[in-house]
C-alpha positions as a LaTeX table, in Angstrom:
\begin{tabular}{lrrr}
\hline
Residue & $x$ (\AA) & $y$ (\AA) & $z$ (\AA) \\
\hline
Met1 & 193.56 & 75.86 & 48.05 \\
Val2 & 196.26 & 75.05 & 50.62 \\
Ser3 & 196.70 & 78.66 & 51.52 \\
Glu4 & 192.88 & 78.99 & 52.15 \\
Asp5 & 192.89 & 76.00 & 54.47 \\
Ala6 & 195.85 & 77.33 & 56.31 \\
Gly7 & 194.22 & 80.66 & 56.66 \\
His8 & 191.02 & 79.17 & 57.90 \\
Gly9 & 192.91 & 77.03 & 60.47 \\
Thr10 & 194.75 & 80.11 & 61.68 \\
Ser11 & 191.52 & 82.03 & 62.09 \\
Thr12 & 190.02 & 79.33 & 64.33 \\
Leu13 & 192.91 & 79.51 & 66.80 \\
Pro14 & 191.71 & 82.73 & 68.59 \\
Ala15 & 188.20 & 81.26 & 68.79 \\
Met16 & 189.51 & 78.03 & 70.32 \\
Glu17 & 191.70 & 79.98 & 72.77 \\
Asn18 & 188.75 & 82.15 & 73.76 \\
Arg19 & 186.58 & 79.06 & 74.41 \\
Lys20 & 189.41 & 77.46 & 76.43 \\
Ala21 & 189.82 & 80.72 & 78.46 \\
Glu22 & 186.06 & 80.87 & 79.03 \\
Arg23 & 186.02 & 77.28 & 80.28 \\
Val24 & 188.88 & 78.01 & 82.66 \\
Ser25 & 187.16 & 81.14 & 83.96 \\
Ile26 & 183.91 & 79.15 & 84.51 \\
Phe27 & 185.82 & 76.42 & 86.36 \\
Leu28 & 187.57 & 78.97 & 88.61 \\
Leu29 & 184.30 & 80.85 & 89.32 \\
Leu30 & 182.45 & 77.60 & 90.01 \\
Ala31 & 185.21 & 76.67 & 92.45 \\
Ala32 & 184.95 & 80.06 & 94.12 \\
Val33 & 181.17 & 79.68 & 94.45 \\
Leu34 & 181.46 & 76.19 & 95.95 \\
Leu35 & 184.41 & 76.92 & 98.22 \\
Pro36 & 182.40 & 78.73 & 100.96 \\
Ala37 & 180.23 & 75.58 & 101.33 \\
Val38 & 183.25 & 73.30 & 101.41 \\
Ile39 & 184.91 & 75.34 & 104.14 \\
Ser40 & 181.69 & 75.61 & 106.23 \\
Phe41 & 181.08 & 71.88 & 106.01 \\
Gly42 & 184.66 & 71.28 & 107.00 \\
Ile43 & 184.09 & 73.23 & 110.18 \\
Leu44 & 180.82 & 71.35 & 110.88 \\
Tyr45 & 182.57 & 68.00 & 110.25 \\
Arg46 & 185.46 & 68.83 & 112.61 \\
Glu47 & 183.08 & 69.92 & 115.38 \\
Ala48 & 180.47 & 67.25 & 114.80 \\
Leu49 & 178.50 & 66.38 & 117.95 \\
Pro50 & 177.81 & 62.63 & 118.53 \\
Ala51 & 175.68 & 63.21 & 121.66 \\
Pro52 & 172.42 & 64.96 & 122.59 \\
Tyr53 & 172.38 & 68.63 & 123.49 \\
Gln54 & 169.68 & 70.58 & 125.46 \\
Asp55 & 166.37 & 70.18 & 123.51 \\
Asp56 & 167.52 & 66.83 & 122.09 \\
Tyr57 & 166.72 & 65.19 & 125.40 \\
Ala58 & 163.01 & 66.07 & 125.07 \\
Val59 & 162.54 & 66.17 & 121.31 \\
Ile60 & 164.57 & 63.11 & 120.43 \\
Leu61 & 165.53 & 60.91 & 123.43 \\
Ala62 & 162.23 & 61.12 & 125.34 \\
Phe63 & 160.31 & 60.78 & 122.13 \\
Ala64 & 162.34 & 57.74 & 121.04 \\
Ser65 & 161.87 & 56.02 & 124.45 \\
Asp66 & 158.09 & 56.60 & 124.47 \\
Tyr67 & 157.81 & 55.69 & 120.77 \\
Ser68 & 159.69 & 52.38 & 121.28 \\
Gln69 & 157.30 & 51.44 & 124.15 \\
Ser70 & 154.08 & 52.34 & 122.36 \\
Ala71 & 151.82 & 49.86 & 120.66 \\
Pro72 & 152.23 & 49.42 & 116.89 \\
Arg73 & 148.82 & 50.87 & 116.14 \\
Glu74 & 149.65 & 54.02 & 118.18 \\
Lys75 & 153.04 & 54.81 & 116.68 \\
Ile76 & 151.88 & 56.91 & 113.71 \\
Met77 & 149.52 & 58.93 & 115.86 \\
Tyr78 & 152.33 & 59.49 & 118.33 \\
Ile79 & 154.61 & 60.85 & 115.62 \\
Val80 & 151.90 & 63.25 & 114.43 \\
Thr81 & 150.58 & 64.50 & 117.76 \\
Ser82 & 153.59 & 64.42 & 120.12 \\
Gln83 & 154.07 & 67.90 & 121.53 \\
Val84 & 157.34 & 69.38 & 122.90 \\
Asn85 & 156.87 & 72.85 & 124.43 \\
Glu86 & 154.68 & 74.71 & 121.92 \\
Tyr87 & 155.81 & 72.68 & 118.91 \\
Arg88 & 154.70 & 69.53 & 117.11 \\
Leu89 & 157.82 & 68.56 & 115.29 \\
Val90 & 156.28 & 65.91 & 113.06 \\
Phe91 & 159.07 & 65.93 & 110.47 \\
Ala92 & 161.82 & 65.55 & 113.11 \\
His93 & 159.90 & 62.84 & 114.89 \\
Ala94 & 159.25 & 60.99 & 111.59 \\
Ile95 & 162.99 & 61.03 & 110.91 \\
Val96 & 163.74 & 59.68 & 114.39 \\
Ala97 & 161.06 & 56.94 & 114.05 \\
Ser98 & 162.41 & 55.98 & 110.59 \\
Glu99 & 165.89 & 55.63 & 112.09 \\
Leu100 & 164.60 & 53.50 & 114.90 \\
Ala101 & 162.75 & 51.29 & 112.37 \\
Leu102 & 165.97 & 50.74 & 110.37 \\
Thr103 & 168.63 & 50.59 & 113.10 \\
Asp104 & 166.74 & 50.21 & 116.43 \\
His105 & 168.71 & 53.13 & 117.93 \\
Val106 & 169.26 & 56.87 & 117.59 \\
Ser107 & 172.47 & 58.26 & 116.15 \\
Phe108 & 173.01 & 61.96 & 116.71 \\
Thr109 & 175.87 & 61.93 & 114.27 \\
Phe110 & 173.44 & 60.90 & 111.50 \\
Leu111 & 170.68 & 63.24 & 112.60 \\
Thr112 & 172.94 & 66.31 & 112.65 \\
Phe113 & 174.58 & 65.25 & 109.32 \\
Leu114 & 171.10 & 64.97 & 107.73 \\
Gly115 & 170.02 & 68.36 & 109.06 \\
Asn116 & 173.21 & 70.09 & 107.94 \\
Met117 & 172.90 & 68.61 & 104.46 \\
Phe118 & 169.64 & 70.51 & 103.84 \\
Leu119 & 171.87 & 73.60 & 103.39 \\
Leu120 & 173.04 & 72.23 & 100.05 \\
Pro121 & 169.58 & 71.95 & 98.30 \\
Ile122 & 168.70 & 75.40 & 99.75 \\
Gly123 & 171.87 & 76.77 & 98.09 \\
Tyr124 & 170.90 & 75.16 & 94.83 \\
Leu125 & 167.39 & 76.58 & 95.01 \\
Leu126 & 168.92 & 80.03 & 95.67 \\
Trp127 & 170.95 & 79.54 & 92.48 \\
Leu128 & 167.81 & 78.69 & 90.51 \\
Thr129 & 165.92 & 81.58 & 92.08 \\
Tyr130 & 168.46 & 84.36 & 91.69 \\
Arg131 & 170.62 & 83.49 & 88.69 \\
Glu132 & 170.42 & 85.88 & 85.78 \\
Glu133 & 169.50 & 83.60 & 82.96 \\
Asp134 & 170.10 & 86.16 & 80.17 \\
Lys135 & 173.79 & 86.34 & 80.99 \\
Lys136 & 176.72 & 84.06 & 80.22 \\
Thr137 & 177.49 & 81.32 & 82.69 \\
Ala138 & 180.67 & 83.03 & 83.94 \\
Asp139 & 178.74 & 86.24 & 84.60 \\
Gln140 & 176.02 & 84.29 & 86.44 \\
Leu141 & 178.56 & 82.65 & 88.66 \\
Leu142 & 180.29 & 85.92 & 89.36 \\
Ala143 & 176.97 & 87.55 & 90.32 \\
Phe144 & 176.16 & 84.51 & 92.55 \\
Leu145 & 179.44 & 84.62 & 94.50 \\
Pro146 & 178.24 & 87.13 & 97.10 \\
Ile147 & 175.09 & 85.05 & 97.64 \\
Ser148 & 177.18 & 81.93 & 98.25 \\
Leu149 & 179.42 & 83.78 & 100.70 \\
Leu150 & 176.40 & 85.15 & 102.56 \\
Phe151 & 174.35 & 82.03 & 102.73 \\
Phe152 & 177.22 & 79.83 & 103.94 \\
Ser153 & 178.32 & 82.33 & 106.54 \\
Leu154 & 177.74 & 80.38 & 109.71 \\
Thr155 & 176.18 & 83.25 & 111.62 \\
Tyr156 & 173.43 & 80.66 & 112.31 \\
Trp157 & 175.91 & 78.19 & 113.81 \\
Glu158 & 173.60 & 77.54 & 116.74 \\
Asn159 & 171.21 & 75.72 & 114.48 \\
Leu160 & 173.89 & 73.33 & 113.23 \\
Asn161 & 175.47 & 70.26 & 114.74 \\
Trp162 & 172.41 & 70.15 & 117.00 \\
Ala163 & 169.89 & 67.51 & 115.97 \\
Thr164 & 166.67 & 69.28 & 117.13 \\
Thr165 & 167.33 & 72.62 & 115.38 \\
Asp166 & 169.01 & 70.89 & 112.48 \\
Leu167 & 165.83 & 69.04 & 111.74 \\
Gln168 & 163.46 & 72.06 & 112.31 \\
Asn169 & 165.01 & 75.35 & 111.44 \\
Ile170 & 166.92 & 74.33 & 108.30 \\
Pro171 & 164.42 & 71.95 & 106.56 \\
Val172 & 161.52 & 74.44 & 106.98 \\
Ile173 & 163.50 & 76.94 & 104.83 \\
Phe174 & 164.15 & 74.28 & 102.17 \\
Phe175 & 160.56 & 73.12 & 101.96 \\
Ser176 & 159.18 & 76.67 & 101.99 \\
Leu177 & 161.49 & 77.91 & 99.24 \\
Leu178 & 160.78 & 74.79 & 97.18 \\
Ala179 & 157.02 & 75.25 & 97.56 \\
Ile180 & 157.18 & 78.88 & 96.38 \\
Tyr181 & 159.62 & 78.03 & 93.55 \\
Leu182 & 157.28 & 75.30 & 92.25 \\
Leu183 & 154.29 & 77.62 & 92.45 \\
Leu184 & 155.92 & 80.16 & 90.16 \\
Pro185 & 157.53 & 78.32 & 87.21 \\
Asp186 & 158.68 & 80.45 & 84.33 \\
Lys187 & 157.98 & 83.60 & 86.41 \\
Ser188 & 154.18 & 83.13 & 86.06 \\
Leu189 & 151.46 & 81.68 & 88.32 \\
Ala190 & 150.75 & 78.86 & 85.91 \\
Pro191 & 152.07 & 75.73 & 87.62 \\
Thr192 & 151.43 & 72.42 & 85.84 \\
His193 & 149.67 & 69.73 & 87.78 \\
Ala194 & 153.05 & 68.17 & 88.66 \\
His195 & 154.40 & 71.56 & 89.90 \\
Leu196 & 151.25 & 72.18 & 91.92 \\
Leu197 & 151.35 & 68.73 & 93.49 \\
Gly198 & 155.02 & 69.21 & 94.38 \\
Ala199 & 154.29 & 72.65 & 95.82 \\
Cys200 & 151.49 & 71.28 & 97.95 \\
Leu201 & 153.62 & 68.43 & 99.26 \\
Ala202 & 156.47 & 70.81 & 100.06 \\
Ala203 & 154.09 & 73.19 & 101.80 \\
Ala204 & 152.71 & 70.36 & 103.91 \\
Leu205 & 156.18 & 69.24 & 104.84 \\
Ala206 & 157.11 & 72.82 & 105.79 \\
Ser207 & 154.13 & 73.01 & 108.11 \\
Phe208 & 154.93 & 69.55 & 109.59 \\
Thr209 & 158.52 & 70.82 & 110.23 \\
Ser210 & 157.92 & 74.13 & 111.90 \\
Pro211 & 154.97 & 76.45 & 112.66 \\
Asn212 & 156.18 & 79.16 & 110.31 \\
Gly213 & 155.53 & 76.76 & 107.46 \\
Phe214 & 151.85 & 77.67 & 107.82 \\
Leu215 & 152.68 & 81.23 & 106.63 \\
Leu216 & 152.90 & 79.75 & 103.14 \\
Gly217 & 149.14 & 79.30 & 103.18 \\
Pro218 & 148.04 & 82.93 & 102.88 \\
Ile219 & 150.84 & 83.75 & 100.43 \\
Gly220 & 149.82 & 81.06 & 97.97 \\
Leu221 & 146.13 & 81.73 & 98.50 \\
Leu222 & 146.44 & 85.37 & 97.69 \\
Leu223 & 148.43 & 84.58 & 94.58 \\
Phe224 & 145.81 & 82.12 & 93.28 \\
Leu225 & 142.81 & 84.28 & 94.19 \\
Ala226 & 144.32 & 87.29 & 92.49 \\
Asn227 & 144.54 & 85.22 & 89.29 \\
Arg228 & 141.07 & 83.66 & 89.84 \\
Ala229 & 142.60 & 80.21 & 90.01 \\
Tyr230 & 140.02 & 78.98 & 92.45 \\
Ala231 & 140.52 & 75.23 & 91.93 \\
Lys232 & 144.27 & 75.56 & 92.49 \\
Ala233 & 143.55 & 77.72 & 95.54 \\
Gly234 & 141.44 & 74.89 & 96.93 \\
Ala235 & 144.14 & 72.34 & 96.27 \\
Trp236 & 146.70 & 74.61 & 97.91 \\
Cys237 & 144.60 & 75.08 & 101.07 \\
Ser238 & 143.99 & 71.35 & 101.31 \\
Ser239 & 147.76 & 70.78 & 101.68 \\
Phe240 & 147.57 & 72.44 & 105.13 \\
Ala241 & 144.70 & 70.37 & 106.39 \\
Leu242 & 146.67 & 67.50 & 107.91 \\
Pro243 & 149.33 & 69.69 & 109.52 \\
Leu244 & 146.69 & 71.93 & 111.00 \\
Ala245 & 144.73 & 68.91 & 112.29 \\
Ala246 & 147.90 & 67.60 & 113.89 \\
Tyr247 & 148.48 & 70.90 & 115.68 \\
Leu248 & 144.88 & 71.28 & 116.91 \\
Tyr249 & 144.55 & 67.72 & 118.21 \\
His250 & 144.67 & 68.07 & 122.02 \\
Tyr251 & 147.10 & 71.00 & 121.71 \\
Ala252 & 148.27 & 72.32 & 125.04 \\
Pro253 & 149.08 & 76.08 & 124.89 \\
Val254 & 152.37 & 77.14 & 126.45 \\
Ala255 & 152.74 & 80.55 & 128.03 \\
His256 & 155.88 & 82.59 & 127.26 \\
Ile257 & 157.32 & 85.39 & 129.37 \\
Val258 & 158.35 & 87.87 & 126.76 \\
Gly259 & 159.17 & 90.84 & 129.03 \\
Thr260 & 157.80 & 94.20 & 130.04 \\
Ala261 & 156.62 & 96.77 & 127.53 \\
Arg262 & 156.66 & 94.10 & 124.87 \\
Tyr263 & 154.08 & 95.77 & 122.68 \\
Val264 & 156.34 & 98.86 & 122.39 \\
Thr265 & 159.57 & 96.92 & 121.82 \\
Arg266 & 158.28 & 94.29 & 119.38 \\
Pro267 & 159.02 & 96.57 & 116.33 \\
Leu268 & 162.58 & 96.87 & 117.59 \\
Phe269 & 162.95 & 93.07 & 117.84 \\
Phe270 & 161.45 & 92.73 & 114.38 \\
Leu271 & 163.98 & 95.12 & 112.90 \\
Ala272 & 166.82 & 93.57 & 114.82 \\
Phe273 & 165.72 & 90.16 & 113.50 \\
Leu274 & 166.15 & 91.45 & 109.95 \\
Gly275 & 169.63 & 92.76 & 110.57 \\
Cys276 & 171.17 & 90.24 & 112.91 \\
Gly277 & 172.68 & 88.20 & 110.11 \\
Ala278 & 175.32 & 90.88 & 109.53 \\
Ile279 & 175.41 & 92.69 & 112.90 \\
Pro280 & 175.07 & 90.85 & 116.27 \\
Leu281 & 174.30 & 94.03 & 118.20 \\
Arg282 & 170.67 & 94.91 & 118.79 \\
Trp283 & 170.53 & 98.65 & 117.96 \\
Pro284 & 172.90 & 98.51 & 114.92 \\
Ala285 & 171.04 & 95.40 & 113.72 \\
Ala286 & 167.76 & 97.31 & 114.03 \\
Leu287 & 169.18 & 100.16 & 111.97 \\
Leu288 & 170.22 & 97.73 & 109.29 \\
Gly289 & 166.70 & 96.25 & 109.48 \\
Val290 & 165.31 & 99.70 & 108.67 \\
Leu291 & 167.56 & 99.81 & 105.60 \\
Ile292 & 166.50 & 96.27 & 104.57 \\
Leu293 & 162.81 & 97.29 & 104.89 \\
Ala294 & 163.41 & 100.40 & 102.81 \\
Ile295 & 164.99 & 98.34 & 100.02 \\
Phe296 & 162.16 & 95.86 & 100.17 \\
Trp297 & 159.69 & 98.70 & 99.80 \\
Leu298 & 161.56 & 99.93 & 96.77 \\
Ala299 & 161.28 & 96.40 & 95.35 \\
Val300 & 157.54 & 96.51 & 95.92 \\
Arg301 & 157.30 & 99.89 & 94.19 \\
Ser302 & 159.41 & 98.62 & 91.30 \\
Arg303 & 157.21 & 95.59 & 90.86 \\
Phe304 & 160.19 & 93.27 & 91.44 \\
Asp305 & 157.68 & 90.54 & 91.93 \\
Arg306 & 157.33 & 90.35 & 88.12 \\
Gln307 & 161.06 & 90.01 & 87.55 \\
Arg308 & 161.84 & 87.62 & 90.42 \\
Pro309 & 158.49 & 86.31 & 91.66 \\
Ala310 & 159.86 & 83.32 & 93.59 \\
Ala311 & 162.52 & 85.43 & 95.28 \\
Phe312 & 159.97 & 88.15 & 96.10 \\
Tyr313 & 157.26 & 85.91 & 97.62 \\
Phe314 & 159.82 & 83.85 & 99.48 \\
Thr315 & 161.06 & 87.12 & 101.04 \\
Val316 & 157.46 & 87.90 & 102.01 \\
Trp317 & 157.51 & 84.55 & 103.86 \\
Val318 & 160.75 & 85.53 & 105.57 \\
Leu319 & 159.19 & 88.83 & 106.68 \\
Gly320 & 156.18 & 86.96 & 108.00 \\
Thr321 & 158.50 & 84.72 & 109.97 \\
Ala322 & 160.27 & 87.76 & 111.35 \\
Ala323 & 156.93 & 89.26 & 112.49 \\
Leu324 & 155.87 & 85.96 & 114.01 \\
Val325 & 159.10 & 85.49 & 115.96 \\
Ala326 & 159.14 & 89.05 & 117.21 \\
Trp327 & 155.51 & 88.78 & 118.35 \\
Val328 & 155.92 & 85.40 & 120.09 \\
Arg329 & 159.48 & 85.58 & 121.35 \\
Gly330 & 160.00 & 89.23 & 121.97 \\
Ala331 & 163.39 & 89.93 & 123.48 \\
Ala332 & 164.30 & 86.25 & 123.30 \\
Ala333 & 164.25 & 86.64 & 119.50 \\
Phe334 & 167.42 & 88.53 & 119.73 \\
Leu335 & 168.93 & 86.79 & 122.68 \\
Ile336 & 168.98 & 83.58 & 120.58 \\
Gly337 & 169.47 & 85.61 & 117.41 \\
Ser338 & 172.05 & 83.24 & 115.97 \\
Arg339 & 169.25 & 80.68 & 115.39 \\
Tyr340 & 167.34 & 83.19 & 113.35 \\
Ser341 & 170.19 & 84.98 & 111.54 \\
Ile342 & 169.82 & 82.69 & 108.59 \\
Tyr343 & 166.59 & 84.57 & 107.78 \\
Ser344 & 168.50 & 87.84 & 107.98 \\
Leu345 & 171.01 & 86.51 & 105.49 \\
Leu346 & 168.17 & 85.56 & 103.14 \\
Met347 & 166.96 & 89.17 & 103.42 \\
Leu348 & 170.39 & 90.50 & 102.57 \\
Ile349 & 170.57 & 88.18 & 99.58 \\
Phe350 & 167.26 & 89.52 & 98.30 \\
Cys351 & 168.41 & 93.15 & 98.78 \\
Tyr352 & 171.64 & 92.39 & 96.88 \\
Ser353 & 169.76 & 90.81 & 93.98 \\
Phe354 & 167.28 & 93.64 & 93.72 \\
Leu355 & 169.93 & 96.35 & 93.81 \\
Ala356 & 172.03 & 94.51 & 91.22 \\
Gln357 & 169.13 & 94.59 & 88.77 \\
Ser358 & 167.55 & 97.96 & 89.59 \\
Leu359 & 170.50 & 100.25 & 90.06 \\
Pro360 & 171.78 & 100.14 & 86.46 \\
Ser361 & 168.42 & 101.57 & 85.25 \\
Arg362 & 168.27 & 104.13 & 88.05 \\
Leu363 & 171.83 & 105.42 & 88.01 \\
Pro364 & 173.27 & 106.40 & 84.61 \\
Asp365 & 176.83 & 106.26 & 85.91 \\
Phe366 & 176.39 & 102.89 & 87.69 \\
Lys367 & 179.51 & 100.75 & 87.69 \\
Arg368 & 178.41 & 97.15 & 87.69 \\
Arg369 & 181.89 & 95.67 & 88.19 \\
Arg370 & 182.59 & 98.02 & 91.11 \\
Phe371 & 179.26 & 97.07 & 92.66 \\
Tyr372 & 179.98 & 93.31 & 92.44 \\
Val373 & 183.47 & 93.78 & 93.82 \\
Thr374 & 182.11 & 95.83 & 96.74 \\
Cys375 & 179.33 & 93.33 & 97.55 \\
Thr376 & 181.74 & 90.38 & 97.29 \\
Val377 & 184.26 & 92.07 & 99.69 \\
Leu378 & 181.49 & 92.83 & 102.22 \\
Ala379 & 180.08 & 89.32 & 101.90 \\
Leu380 & 183.61 & 87.89 & 102.31 \\
Cys381 & 184.11 & 89.93 & 105.49 \\
Ile382 & 180.86 & 88.64 & 106.93 \\
Tyr383 & 181.83 & 85.07 & 105.91 \\
Leu384 & 185.24 & 85.16 & 107.51 \\
Leu385 & 184.13 & 86.80 & 110.74 \\
Ala386 & 181.06 & 84.53 & 111.07 \\
Asn387 & 182.90 & 81.32 & 110.36 \\
Gly388 & 185.76 & 82.18 & 112.67 \\
His389 & 183.21 & 82.90 & 115.42 \\
Ala390 & 181.25 & 79.71 & 114.63 \\
Tyr391 & 184.37 & 77.58 & 114.73 \\
Gly392 & 185.14 & 78.69 & 118.26 \\
Lys393 & 181.50 & 78.44 & 119.48 \\
Leu394 & 180.91 & 75.03 & 117.95 \\
Gly395 & 184.19 & 73.74 & 119.43 \\
Ala396 & 183.30 & 75.07 & 122.85 \\
Arg397 & 179.83 & 73.48 & 122.72 \\
Arg398 & 181.31 & 70.13 & 121.61 \\
Arg399 & 183.79 & 70.12 & 124.47 \\
Met400 & 181.14 & 71.03 & 127.00 \\
Val401 & 178.70 & 68.34 & 125.80 \\
Leu402 & 181.33 & 65.63 & 125.71 \\
Asp403 & 182.61 & 66.61 & 129.17 \\
Gly404 & 179.08 & 66.30 & 130.47 \\
Ile405 & 178.61 & 62.85 & 128.81 \\
Asn406 & 181.93 & 61.70 & 130.27 \\
Leu407 & 180.88 & 62.94 & 133.71 \\
Tyr408 & 177.58 & 61.08 & 133.41 \\
Arg409 & 179.45 & 57.96 & 132.32 \\
Thr410 & 181.49 & 57.79 & 135.55 \\
Asp411 & 178.25 & 57.62 & 137.70 \\
Pro412 & 174.93 & 57.61 & 135.88 \\
Val413 & 173.02 & 57.64 & 139.13 \\
Ala414 & 174.61 & 60.67 & 140.67 \\
Asn415 & 175.83 & 62.74 & 137.70 \\
Ser416 & 173.94 & 64.55 & 134.96 \\
Pro417 & 175.25 & 65.32 & 131.50 \\
Met418 & 174.01 & 68.86 & 131.96 \\
Ile419 & 177.01 & 71.06 & 133.08 \\
Asp420 & 176.05 & 74.32 & 131.32 \\
Lys421 & 176.16 & 76.74 & 134.22 \\
Asn422 & 174.54 & 79.61 & 132.29 \\
Leu423 & 171.50 & 77.44 & 131.43 \\
Leu424 & 171.24 & 76.02 & 134.94 \\
Lys425 & 170.91 & 79.50 & 136.37 \\
Gly426 & 167.55 & 79.96 & 134.65 \\
Phe427 & 166.52 & 76.30 & 134.51 \\
Pro428 & 167.93 & 74.38 & 137.46 \\
Glu429 & 165.54 & 71.46 & 136.84 \\
Glu430 & 167.25 & 70.78 & 133.56 \\
Arg431 & 170.02 & 68.83 & 135.30 \\
Glu432 & 167.69 & 66.17 & 136.71 \\
Trp433 & 165.51 & 66.09 & 133.56 \\
Glu434 & 168.43 & 65.38 & 131.22 \\
Gln435 & 169.75 & 62.70 & 133.60 \\
Arg436 & 166.40 & 60.88 & 133.65 \\
Ala437 & 165.86 & 61.19 & 129.92 \\
Leu438 & 169.30 & 59.86 & 129.11 \\
Thr439 & 169.08 & 57.01 & 131.61 \\
Arg440 & 165.64 & 55.94 & 130.28 \\
Ala441 & 166.83 & 56.11 & 126.64 \\
Ile442 & 169.75 & 53.82 & 127.51 \\
Gln443 & 167.51 & 51.41 & 129.44 \\
Thr444 & 164.98 & 51.18 & 126.67 \\
His445 & 167.91 & 50.43 & 124.24 \\
Val446 & 167.11 & 53.34 & 121.82 \\
Tyr447 & 170.41 & 55.08 & 122.60 \\
Ala448 & 173.93 & 54.08 & 123.57 \\
Leu449 & 176.58 & 56.47 & 124.76 \\
Pro450 & 179.28 & 57.20 & 122.25 \\
Pro451 & 182.77 & 55.84 & 122.92 \\
Pro452 & 184.86 & 58.05 & 125.28 \\
Gln453 & 186.32 & 60.85 & 123.25 \\
Gln454 & 189.06 & 63.33 & 123.90 \\
Thr455 & 187.86 & 66.91 & 123.58 \\
His456 & 190.10 & 69.02 & 121.42 \\
\hline
\end{tabular}
């Protein structure tokens, strides 16, 4: 009897050791998946910007000054209908108004922190969308590592540590992905009432955040109509009623100068938009865009929408955004490509996920481990190059903005915080506009200059 117990105890040792080794591997892989986000947020924290920059003067400071002076009964209407250039940034203005209600002043440190933090729930939604549930946790983490490296590659650094873009270009991605994810629970178009309500709220928030949120409308509508879910289609359409009404209310169209031969070059800008996340050069980015489109077409032919419906239809939304930007912005879509490169990275993530699932069935000699190693190395290269570049650019921007604030501080009447020579070449009136907006915000007590800081 003793020998049997001893033998049984001995046989459990390898199993216990295997479980311990598995837990260690899961911990190490989890750390590897989280490390790209930790490093990226470390860069953002070091180069945090406590002062307004460019569009912040109109979107935040001018809005805050007008909002603080408006009558109580007019405040909500002003949040919903205030227009800056061609946008009605209801979500950003609601955040600013909430901050004023709680603290009586605007803090750009808080606003940029809040906008940056939206990256984390997007990353978690990407995990829920792309993880391979039929595999072990360690294998899921290993497959997700390239996605983490790509998504937290700060090629889109220009959106970050900048309150206006932080509260527009990042949250709209989160709300849009959340809406589509909630529409397609369990890989089927059968959302519960709670899921549908959440999806409708997320879609409304996306539309209140940025105009490309409205692209969710036709995507969801086609899904519901194809499945003859007419009541749900009606509920889905109703979620866009308030955002659309806000946009149409006394909307003032803004003309854009896109450039000559724009109808011919728009396809080039569309393709460059798709590839700019990995390559910052127009023609090579356009070639990569062709490859991305080819892979997406293979995913359509392979009915990848049945395997990863949330990922597929979210990618359709990204393609719609690319077409919209290329049509409206033209050449400017690539000139300010770092703002849009986050969409390109999302396309690369989709391509990676599709290839990882389709190539084993298409290629008999497919080496899965070699594929993951290759993709991880490529993603790591993009991550290191992008974050090194972002670190330098964010630091240079911070020094320039703080130098401008310090110059304004010495003589608010004569000096403007705007000292960006490149911007002033195209928009010389920006110097006076920023000076007036900053002075008025200080006088109306909605903003106070940050303490003098040494630029590093």
